[in-house]
PAZAPA-4460 file (N, C-alpha, C; in steps of 0.05 Angstrom, whole numbers, plus 32768, in hexadecimal, padded with zeros to 4 digits):
% residues 233
    n_x    n_y    n_z   ca_x   ca_y   ca_z    c_x    c_y    c_z   seq   type   mol
   8E07   8A0A   8707   8E0E   8A0A   86ED   8DFA   89FD   86DC     1      M     A
   8DEB   8A0D   86CE   8DD7   89FE   86BA   8DE1   89F5   869F     2      L     A
   8DDA   89E0   8695   8DE1   89D3   867E   8DD6   89E3   8668     3      Q     A
   8DE7   89EB   8654   8DDA   89FB   863B   8DC7   89EB   862D     4      S     A
   8DB1   89F8   8624   8D9B   89EB   8617   8DA5   89E1   85FA     5      K     A
   8DBB   89EB   85F0   8DC5   89E8   85D7   8DD7   89CC   85D7     6      N     A
   8DDC   89C2   85ED   8DEE   89AC   85F1   8DDC   8993   85F8     7      K     A
   8DE5   897B   85F0   8DD7   8961   85F8   8DD6   895D   8616     8      P     A
   8DC3   8950   8622   8DBF   894C   863D   8DD7   893B   8647     9      P     A
   8DE1   8940   865F   8DF5   8933   866D   8DE8   8921   8683    10      I     A
   8DF3   890A   8686   8DEA   88F5   869C   8E00   88F2   86B0    11      V     A
   8DFF   88FA   86CB   8E0E   88F4   86DF   8E04   88DC   86EC    12      I     A
   8E15   88C6   86EA   8E0C   88AB   86F6   8E1A   88AB   8713    13      A     A
   8E09   88A7   8728   8E13   88A2   8743   8E08   8888   874C    14      I     A
   8E19   8876   874F   8E13   885A   8757   8E20   8856   8772    15      D     A
   8E19   8840   8780   8E25   883A   879A   8E15   8828   87AD    16      G     A
   8E21   8821   87C3   8E12   8811   87D6   8DFD   8820   87E4    17      T     A
   8DED   8810   87F3   8DD9   881C   8802   8DE3   882B   881A    18      S     A
   8DD6   8842   881D   8DDD   8856   8834   8DF9   8863   882E    19      A     A
   8E07   8863   8814   8E1B   886B   880E   8E1A   888D   8808    20      S     A
   8E03   8897   880A   8DFD   88B3   8805   8DF9   88BC   87EA    21      G     A
   8DEF   88A9   87DA   8DE6   88AD   87BE   8DD1   88C0   87BD    22      K     A
   8DBB   88BE   87CD   8DA4   88D1   87C7   8DAD   88EC   87D2    23      S     A
   8DBA   88EE   87E7   8DC1   890C   87F1   8DD1   8918   87DE    24      T     A
   8DE7   890D   87D6   8DFA   8916   87C4   8DF0   891B   87A7    25      N     A
   8DE1   890A   879E   8DD3   890C   8784   8DC5   8925   8783    26      S     A
   8DB4   892C   8798   8DA4   8942   879B   8DB4   895B   879A    27      K     A
   8DCA   895B   87AA   8DD9   8972   87AE   8DE9   897A   8793    28      L     A
   8DF0   8964   8783   8E00   8967   876B   8DEE   8972   8754    29      V     A
   8DD4   8969   8755   8DBF   896C   8744   8DB8   898A   8746    30      A     A
   8DB4   8994   875D   8DAF   89AE   8765   8DC5   89C3   875D    31      K     A
   8DDC   89BB   8761   8DF5   89CC   875B   8DF6   89CE   873B    32      A     A
   8DF1   89B9   872E   8DF1   89BC   8711   8DDA   89C5   8702    33      L     A
   8DC3   89C4   8712   8DA9   89CB   8705   8DA0   89B7   86F1    34      G     A
   8DA7   899F   86FC   8D9E   8985   86EB   8D87   8978   86FA    35      F     A
   8D7A   8966   86EC   8D62   8958   86F7   8D6B   8940   8706    36      V     A
   8D61   893C   8721   8D6B   8924   872E   8D58   890E   872B    37      H     A
   8D63   88F7   8728   8D52   88DD   8723   8D5C   88C9   8737    38      V     A
   8D49   88BE   874B   8D53   88AC   875F   8D43   8894   8751    39      D     A
   8D55   8882   8745   8D4B   8867   8738   8D42   8854   874E    40      T     A
   8D4F   8857   8765   8D48   8845   877B   8D2B   884D   8784    41      G     A
   8D21   8863   8783   8D07   886B   878B   8CF4   885C   8776    42      A     A
   8CFD   8859   875B   8CEC   884D   8747   8CE7   882F   874F    43      M     A
   8CFB   8822   8756   8CF7   8806   875D   8CE9   8804   8778    44      Y     A
   8CEC   8818   878A   8CDC   8815   87A3   8CC0   881A   879D    45      R     A
   8CBB   882D   8786   8C9D   8833   8781   8C91   8818   8777    46      T     A
   8C9F   8805   8767   8C96   87F0   875F   8C91   87DA   8775    47      L     A
   8CA4   87D9   8789   8CA1   87C8   879F   8C89   87D1   87AF    48      A     A
   8C85   87EB   87B3   8C6F   87F5   87C3   8C53   87EC   87B1    49      W     A
   8C55   87F0   879A   8C3B   87E7   8788   8C33   87C9   878C    50      Y     A
   8C4C   87B7   878C   8C47   879B   878D   8C3C   8794   87AD    51      C     A
   8C47   87A3   87BE   8C3C   879E   87DB   8C1F   87A8   87DD    52      L     A
   8C18   87BD   87D0   8BFB   87C6   87CF   8BEA   87B3   87C4    53      Q     A
   8BF3   87A5   87AF   8BE1   8794   879E   8BE7   8778   87AB    54      Q     A
   8BF5   8773   87C1   8BF7   875A   87CE   8C07   8744   87B9    55      R     A
   8C18   8750   87AC   8C28   873F   8799   8C41   8733   87A8    56      I     A
   8C46   871A   87A6   8C5E   8710   87B4   8C79   8718   87A6    57      D     A
   8C88   872B   87B6   8CA0   8735   87A9   8CB4   8724   87A3    58      V     A
   8CB1   870B   87AF   8CC9   86F8   87A9   8CBD   86E5   8790    59      Q     A
   8CA8   86EC   8785   8C9B   86DC   876C   8CA1   86EF   8755    60      N     A
   8CBA   86E6   8747   8CC3   86F5   8731   8CB0   86FA   871C    61      A     A
   8CA3   86E7   8715   8C8D   86E6   8700   8C76   86FA   8707    62      K     A
   8C6F   86F9   871E   8C58   8708   8727   8C62   872A   8727    63      A     A
   8C78   872C   8731   8C84   8747   8730   8C89   8753   8715    64      V     A
   8C90   8740   8701   8C94   8749   86E7   8C7B   8751   86D9    65      A     A
   8C63   8742   86E0   8C4D   8747   86D5   8C3F   8761   86E1    66      A     A
   8C47   8765   86F9   8C3D   8780   8705   8C4A   8799   86F8    67      A     A
   8C66   8793   86F2   8C72   87A8   86E3   8C67   87AF   86CA    68      C     A
   8C5D   8799   86B8   8C55   879D   86A0   8C3A   87AF   86A3    69      R     A
   8C27   87A8   86B7   8C0F   87B1   86B4   8C09   87CD   86C3    70      R     A
   8C1E   87D1   86D7   8C16   87EA   86E4   8C17   8803   86D6    71      W     A
   8C03   8818   86DD   8C02   8831   86CE   8C12   8845   86DB    72      K     A
   8C29   884C   86CC   8C3C   885F   86D7   8C41   8874   86C1    73      T     A
   8C4D   8889   86CC   8C54   889F   86B9   8C6D   88AE   86C9    74      A     A
   8C7E   88B8   86B9   8C94   88C7   86C4   8C8D   88E6   86C5    75      L     A
   8C94   88F1   86DD   8C90   890B   86E4   8CAC   8918   86EA    76      K     A
   8CA8   8935   86E7   8CC2   8942   86EF   8CB7   895C   86FC    77      C     A
   8CC1   8964   8714   8CB7   8975   8725   8CCB   8982   8738    78      A     A
   8CCF   899A   873A   8CE5   89A4   874C   8D00   8997   874B    79      D     A
   8D07   8991   8731   8D20   8985   872B   8D26   896B   8732    80      G     A
   8D0D   895A   8733   8D11   893F   8739   8CFC   892F   8727    81      H     A
   8D08   8919   871B   8CF7   8909   8709   8CF0   88F0   871E    82      A     A
   8CD5   88E6   8718   8CCC   88CF   8729   8CB6   88C2   871B    83      Y     A
   8CAF   88AD   8723   8C97   889A   8719   8C7E   889F   872A    84      L     A
   8C68   88A5   871B   8C50   88A3   8728   8C3F   888C   8722    85      V     A
   8C2F   8884   8733   8C20   886A   872E   8C01   8874   872F    86      V     A
   8BF2   8871   8718   8BD7   887A   8717   8BD9   8899   8721    87      D     A
   8BEC   88A8   8719   8BEC   88C3   871E   8BF6   88CA   873C    88      G     A
   8BFE   88B6   874B   8C04   88BA   8765   8C22   88B2   876C    89      Y     A
   8C30   88C6   8779   8C4C   88BE   8780   8C4D   88B7   879D    90      Y     A
   8C52   889E   87A6   8C54   8896   87C3   8C6F   889E   87CF    91      P     A
   8C73   88B7   87D2   8C8C   88C0   87DC   8C94   88B7   87F8    92      A     A
   8C84   88B8   8809   8C88   88AE   8825   8C84   888E   8826    93      R     A
   8C73   8884   8818   8C6F   8867   881B   8C83   8858   8810    94      E     A
   8C93   8861   87FE   8CA9   8850   87F1   8CC1   884D   8806    95      I     A
   8CC5   885C   881A   8CD7   885E   882C   8CD4   884C   8844    96      R     A
   8CC1   883C   8847   8CBC   882D   885E   8CCC   8816   8860    97      T     A
   8CCE   8807   8876   8CE1   87F2   887B   8CD5   87DB   8869    98      A     A
   8CBA   87D7   8866   8CAF   87C2   8857   8CB8   87C4   883A    99      E     A
   8CB6   87DE   8830   8CBF   87E1   8814   8CDB   87DA   880F   100      V     A
   8CEB   87E3   8824   8D09   87DF   8822   8D11   87C0   8821   101      S     A
   8CFF   87B3   8831   8D06   8794   8830   8CFC   8789   8814   102      A     A
   8CE8   8793   8809   8CDB   8789   87F3   8CED   8791   87D9   103      A     A
   8CF7   87A9   87D7   8D01   87B3   87C0   8D1D   87A3   87B3   104      V     A
   8D2A   879A   87C6   8D42   8789   87BB   8D39   876F   87B0   105      S     A
   8D20   8765   87B4   8D17   874D   87A6   8D0C   8758   878C   106      H     A
   8CFD   876C   8789   8CF2   8779   8771   8D07   877C   875D   107      V     A
   8D1F   8788   8769   8D32   8792   8758   8D43   877A   874A   108      A     A
   8D40   8765   8752   8D4C   874C   8745   8D40   8742   872D   109      T     A
   8D28   874A   8727   8D16   873E   8713   8D20   874B   86F7   110      V     A
   8D2A   873B   86E5   8D37   8744   86CE   8D23   8756   86BA   111      S     A
   8D09   874D   86BB   8CF4   875F   86AB   8CF1   8778   86B8   112      K     A
   8CF2   8779   86D3   8CED   8793   86DF   8D09   87A6   86D9   113      V     A
   8D1E   879C   86DA   8D36   87AC   86D5   8D35   87B6   86B6   114      R     A
   8D2D   87A4   86A6   8D2A   87AE   8688   8D16   87C4   8688   115      E     A
   8CFF   87C2   8696   8CEB   87D6   8694   8CF8   87F1   86A1   116      W     A
   8D03   87EF   86B7   8D10   8803   86C4   8D26   8813   86B4   117      M     A
   8D36   8801   86A7   8D4B   880F   8696   8D3F   881E   8680   118      K     A
   8D29   8815   8671   8D1C   8824   865E   8D10   883E   8668   119      K     A
   8D05   883B   8680   8CF4   8856   868A   8D0C   8866   8694   120      T     A
   8D22   885F   869F   8D37   886E   86A8   8D43   8880   8693   121      Q     A
   8D47   8870   867A   8D51   887E   8661   8D3C   8895   8659   122      H     A
   8D26   8892   865E   8D10   88A9   8653   8D16   88BF   8664   123      E     A
   8D21   88BF   867C   8D24   88D8   868D   8D34   88ED   867E   124      C     A
   8D45   88E3   866B   8D55   88F8   865D   8D44   890B   864D   125      I     A
   8D2B   8908   864C   8D19   891D   863F   8D16   8934   8650   126      K     A
   8D1E   8931   866B   8D1C   8947   867E   8D35   8958   867D   127      F     A
   8D49   894F   866D   8D62   8961   866E   8D78   8951   867B   128      G     A
   8D8C   895E   8681   8DA6   8952   868D   8D9B   8948   86AB   129      S     A
   8DA8   8931   86B0   8DA1   8922   86C9   8DB7   891B   86DB   130      L     A
   8DB2   8919   86F4   8DC0   890E   8709   8DB2   88F5   8712   131      V     A
   8DB9   88DC   8709   8DAB   88C6   870F   8DB7   88B5   8721   132      M     A
   8DAC   88AE   8738   8DB6   889D   874D   8DAC   887F   874B   133      E     A
   8DBB   886E   8751   8DB2   8850   8753   8DC8   8840   875A   134      G     A
   8DC5   8826   874D   8DDA   8811   8753   8DE4   8806   8739   135      R     A
   8DD8   8812   8721   8DE2   8803   8706   8DDF   881B   86F3   136      D     A
   8DE1   8833   86F8   8DE0   8849   86E5   8DF7   8847   86D3   137      I     A
   8E10   8848   86DC   8E27   8848   86D1   8E2F   882D   86C1   138      G     A
   8E24   8818   86CC   8E28   87FF   86BD   8E15   87F6   86AA   139      T     A
   8DFB   8800   86AF   8DE5   87F0   869F   8DD2   8808   8692   140      N     A
   8DCA   881B   869F   8DB7   8830   8697   8DC2   8843   8686   141      V     A
   8DDA   884E   868D   8DE8   8864   867B   8E05   885D   867C   142      F     A
   8E0E   8846   8672   8E2B   883F   8672   8E3C   8850   865F   143      P     A
   8E2E   885D   8650   8E3E   8871   863C   8E46   888D   864B   144      E     A
   8E3A   8892   865F   8E42   88AC   866A   8E5C   88AE   8672   145      T     A
   8E6A   88C5   8672   8E85   88CC   8679   8E87   88D2   8697   146      D     A
   8E6E   88D8   86A7   8E6B   88DE   86C0   8E62   88C9   86D1   147      F     A
   8E73   88BB   86DD   8E6C   88A0   86EC   8E79   88A3   8708   148      K     A
   8E69   889F   871C   8E73   88A3   873A   8E68   888B   8747   149      Y     A
   8E78   887E   875B   8E6E   8869   876A   8E77   886E   8787   150      Y     A
   8E61   8873   8799   8E63   8879   87B4   8E64   8860   87C5   151      L     A
   8E73   8861   87DA   8E75   884B   87EF   8E7E   8855   8808   152      D     A
   8E78   8846   881B   8E81   884E   8839   8E82   8832   8847   153      A     A
   8E8F   8833   885D   8E90   8819   886D   8E75   8812   8877   154      K     A
   8E72   87F9   8879   8E59   87EB   8882   8E4F   87F7   889B   155      L     A
   8E61   87FA   88AD   8E59   8805   88C8   8E50   8821   88C3   156      E     A
   8E5E   8832   88B5   8E53   884F   88B4   8E39   884E   88A3   157      E     A
   8E33   883F   888E   8E1B   883D   887F   8E02   8834   8892   158      R     A
   8E0A   881F   88A4   8DF6   8815   88B7   8DED   882C   88CC   159      S     A
   8E01   883A   88D2   8DFE   8853   88E3   8DEA   8865   88D5   160      R     A
   8DF0   886C   88BD   8DDF   8880   88AE   8DC1   8876   88AA   161      R     A
   8DBE   885C   88A5   8DA5   8851   88A4   8D95   8854   88C0   162      R     A
   8DA3   884B   88D5   8D97   884E   88EF   8D92   886A   88F6   163      A     A
   8D9F   887E   88EF   8D9B   8899   88F4   8D7F   88A4   88E5   164      A     A
   8D7B   8896   88CF   8D63   889B   88C1   8D4A   888D   88C9   165      D     A
   8D4F   887C   88E1   8D38   886C   88EE   8D32   8855   88DE   166      G     A
   8D45   884B   88CC   8D3F   8834   88BA   8D53   881E   88C3   167      I     A
   8D48   8803   88C9   8D59   87EC   88CE   8D58   87DC   88B7   168      Q     A
   8D6F   87D6   88AE   8D73   87C8   8894   8D8E   87BA   8894   169      E     A
   8D8D   879F   888D   8DA4   8790   888C   8DB3   8798   8872   170      N     A
   8DC5   87AA   8875   8DD4   87B2   885E   8DE8   879F   8852   171      L     A
   8DF3   878F   8861   8E05   877B   8857   8DF7   8766   8846   172      A     A
   8DDD   875E   884C   8DCE   874E   883C   8DC5   875B   8823   173      A     A
   8DBE   8776   8825   8DB4   8785   880E   8DCC   8786   87FB   174      R     A
   8DE4   878C   8806   8DFB   878F   87F0   8E00   8774   87E4   175      D     A
   8DFD   875F   87F4   8E00   8746   87E8   8DEE   873E   87D1   176      Q     A
   8DD2   8746   87D6   8DBD   8741   87C1   8DC3   8753   87A9   177      R     A
   8DCC   876D   87AF   8DCD   877E   8798   8DE6   8777   8786   178      D     A
   8DFA   876D   8794   8E13   8766   8784   8E14   874B   8777   179      S     A
   8E02   873C   8780   8E03   8720   8775   8DEB   8719   8765   180      Q     A
   8DD6   872C   8760   8DC0   8728   8750   8DCB   8724   8733   181      R     A
   8DB9   8712   8725   8DC3   870A   8709   8DC3   8722   86F4   182      A     A
   8DAF   8733   86F8   8DAA   8748   86E3   8DB5   8765   86EE   183      V     A
   8DC7   8771   86E3   8DD2   878E   86E8   8DDB   878C   8706   184      A     A
   8DED   877D   8711   8DF3   877D   872D   8E03   8798   8734   185      P     A
   8E00   879D   874B   8E11   87B6   8756   8E2F   87B0   8754   186      L     A
   8E3B   87C1   8743   8E59   87C1   8740   8E63   87DE   8736   187      M     A
   8E7C   87E2   8739   8E88   87F9   8733   8E8C   87FB   8714   188      I     A
   8E7E   880E   8709   8E7F   8814   86E9   8E9C   8818   86E0   189      A     A
   8EA3   880F   86CA   8EBD   8814   86BA   8EBF   8834   86B9   190      L     A
   8ED3   883E   86C4   8EDB   8859   86C2   8ECC   886C   86D9   191      G     A
   8EC0   885D   86EA   8EB2   886F   86FF   8EC9   8877   8716   192      A     A
   8EC3   888F   8720   8ED2   889A   8736   8EC6   888F   8750   193      K     A
   8ED8   8881   875D   8ECE   8873   8777   8ED3   8884   878E   194      V     A
   8EBE   888C   879F   8EC1   889D   87B6   8EB6   888E   87CF   195      I     A
   8ECB   8889   87E2   8EC4   887E   87FB   8EBD   8897   880F   196      N     A
   8EA4   889D   8817   8E9E   88B2   8827   8E9A   88AC   8844   197      N     A
   8EA7   8898   884E   8EA2   888F   886A   8EA7   88A6   887E   198      S     A
   8EBF   88B4   8876   8EC7   88CB   8889   8EC0   88E9   887D   199      Q     A
   8EAC   88E9   886A   8EA7   8901   885C   8E8A   890A   8860   200      M     A
   8E86   8923   8863   8E69   892E   8864   8E5E   892E   8847   201      T     A
   8E42   8933   8845   8E35   8931   882A   8E42   894C   881B   202      S     A
   8E45   8960   8827   8E50   8979   8819   8E6F   8972   880F   203      D     A
   8E7D   8964   881D   8E9A   895D   8813   8E97   8949   87FA   204      Q     A
   8E84   8935   87FF   8E80   8921   87EA   8E76   892F   87D1   205      T     A
   8E61   893E   87D0   8E55   894D   87BB   8E69   895E   87AF   206      S     A
   8E79   896A   87BF   8E8C   897E   87B3   8EA3   896F   87A1   207      A     A
   8EA9   8956   87AE   8EBC   8946   879E   8EB2   893F   8782   208      T     A
   8E98   8936   8784   8E8B   892E   876B   8E89   8948   8757   209      I     A
   8E82   895F   8760   8E7F   8976   874F   8E99   897F   8745   210      L     A
   8EAC   897E   8755   8EC8   8987   874B   8ED1   8975   8736   211      A     A
   8EC9   8959   8736   8ED2   8948   871F   8EC1   894C   8707   212      D     A
   8EA8   8950   870C   8E95   8956   86F4   8E9F   896E   86E7   213      I     A
   8EA2   8984   86F4   8EAC   899D   86E8   8EC5   899C   86D9   214      R     A
   8ED8   898A   86E2   8EF1   8987   86D8   8EEF   8976   86BE   215      K     A
   8EDD   8961   86BE   8ED5   8952   86A8   8EC6   8961   8692   216      R     A
   8EB5   8974   869A   8EA6   8982   8685   8EB8   899B   8677   217      M     A
   8ECE   89A3   868A   8EDE   89B7   867D   8EF0   89A7   8668   218      A     A
   8EFB   8991   866E   8F0B   8980   865E   8EFC   897A   8642   219      E     A
   8EE3   8971   8646   8ED1   896D   8631   8ECC   8986   861D   220      R     A
   8EC8   899C   862B   8EC6   89B7   8617   8EDF   89BC   860B   221      E     A
   8EF6   89B7   8618   8F0E   89BD   860C   8F15   89AE   85F2   222      Q     A
   8F0C   8991   85F6   8F11   8980   85E3   8EFF   8987   85CA   223      A     A
   8EE5   898E   85CF   8ED4   8994   85B9   8EDE   89B1   85AA   224      Q     A
   8EE6   89C2   85BB   8EF4   89DB   85B0   8F0C   89D6   859D   225      A     A
   8F1A   89C2   85A2   8F32   89BC   8590   8F29   89AC   8577   226      R     A
   8F10   89A2   8578   8F07   8991   8560   8F08   89A0   8546   227      K     A
   8EFD   89B6   8543   8EF9   89C7   852B   8F14   89CD   851F   228      P     A
   8F27   89D5   8531   8F40   89DC   852A   8F4F   89C2   851B   229      K     A
   8F4A   89AC   8529   8F58   8992   851E   8F4C   898B   8504   230      A     A
   8F30   898F   8502   8F26   898A   84E8   8F2A   899C   84D5   231      E     A
   8F2F   89B5   84D8   8F33   89C7   84C6   8F51   89C1   84B8   232      A     A
   8F64   89B6   84C6   8F7C   89AE   84BC   8F7B   8998   84A9   233      R     A
***
């Protein structure tokens, strides 16, 4: 279902805990709708990778903020995905290493970094309608959107998923850091539909999201169709 070029872009916000299926389901939903997929976590990972490359202490907030101010980046969109390139290069594989995974939660707590990321993520709307995944999309980046979803699963199931991907990560500690950070903490956005997919496949999860999106879109179109009649009276 492609969005009409005559209508304003729509943002689908998909937030949630680590290994809750945000990436897989965001991609499935974006493909089904013909929207651009934006992995905001990858943007933070790109900065974490850059800091590690530059030998910057990721626990030094001032140094990380300074790096974020000076790095040379650009937003690109290809094959339905928007992403950040650094000096023209996108480190797709490099940002998925265990080292970057350990560094990114520290980078993400820096207030100046989150300000920069929010501004940059807002700019993605130039590519059209978006399915944007992250941890603060519905609460901080695009709180005005009517399409908010929060994915979660039991810690044991999320840990199993990470292990299946060959990644060892302390998800309980990550959850705690994400939810307790001072700036834009991980939380359920007002009006978000919460989906616990511990016992669901990706196809089932994405189908649940898509059904709700289509229902909301239909309701919006019906409401807009009634407006002229009401105004005419």
